[in-house]
N, C-alpha and C positions, 0 to 999 in steps of 0.2 A: 709235763706236757710238751716242753720244747723239744725233747728228744723222742717223743712218741711219733713214729711214722704214720700212725693211723689217726692222728689228731687232724681235724679239719679246721681248726682255728688258726687262720693265717695271721692274726694279730700277734700270737705268741712267737711265731717263727721270725717275724720282722724285728722284734725287740732285741737289743744287745743282751747277752747273757748276764753280765755283771758290770757294775760300775765300781770304781775304787775311790777311796778318799783322795781328795785333790782334784778329782774330775769335777768340772763345773756342774754337771747334772747329778752328782751324788746326793742322795737324800731328797731329790725333787721328783715330782711326778712328770711323766712325759709331756712335752708341750702339746697343747691342743686336746689333751685328754679330759675326760669328765672329772677325774680326780683333781686336776689342776683347776678346773672351773669351780668345783665345790670349795676348794681352798680359797679362791678369790672371793667367792660369795660370802664365805664365813668371815674373812678378813673385813669385808665391807660392812657386814652386819655388826660385828664387834665395834668397828669404828663409829657407826651410828649410835650404838649404845653408849660409848664413851662421850660422844657429843651431848647426848641427852642427859647423862649424869652431870656433866659440867653445867648445863642449863639449869638443872634442878638445884645444884649448889648455888648458882648465881641467884636463883629465885628465892630459895629458902634461907640462905646464909645471911650473915651480917658482915659489914665492912669492919675489919680490924684496924688496929693502930698502924699497921704497916701498909694499909690501903688495899689489902687483898680480902676477898670474900672468904669467910670461914663458916663451918657448920660442924656440929658434933656428929660423931658416927651414929649415935642413937637416934638423933633427929633425922639424919639422912636415911638411915635404915628404915625407919617408920614411913617416910615419904616414898622412898624408891622401891621398897619391897612389893608395893601394890603394882608396880610397873614390871619389875623383873626380880626373880629370885637369885640372880647372879650378881648382886650388888658388890660383894667383896672381890670377886674375880674382875669385875669391870673397874673397881677402884685400883686394883693392882696393875691392870693394864694402863690406866690413866697415869699412874705414878711412873710406870716404865717409860712413858712418852713425855714425862716432865710437865704434865698438866695439873697434877695435884701433889700435895705433900702431906704426909702424916707420919707420926712416930710409930715404930714397931714393924715387925716383919709381916704379921697377919692381924686382922681385926676379928674379934669374936663378939657376937651379939650378947648383950648383958654385961660381960666383963669389960669391954672397951667402949661402952656407950659414951663416955666422957672424952674420948680421944678427939682432938680437933683436926679436921680435914680442911686444908687451905687450898683454894683454887689459885693456881699460878697463872 
């Protein structure tokens, strides 16, 4: 559409044709676009879910010998799945941000019910 002389969409003509690696805008939506806003909204939503997960761990967990709250994955799954079906994804995000710790790459319902999740 950029090269189409009959296109009446001015938004396409004003955008740069290509960005290259190393360009600070590479892989990012244009500033002020609806795509950028959707990304910000999604980031905020996930952040709130991570906070809620930490609160649930604090509420349902027990204080361990190290002073940190801990809960098993099975117990957390049963509690949190009524709130959100994305419990494993939110746990992975919380671990990425250094908020929780658990052993293993991925947690599976049933198989990993005894894995301890520690709130840092």
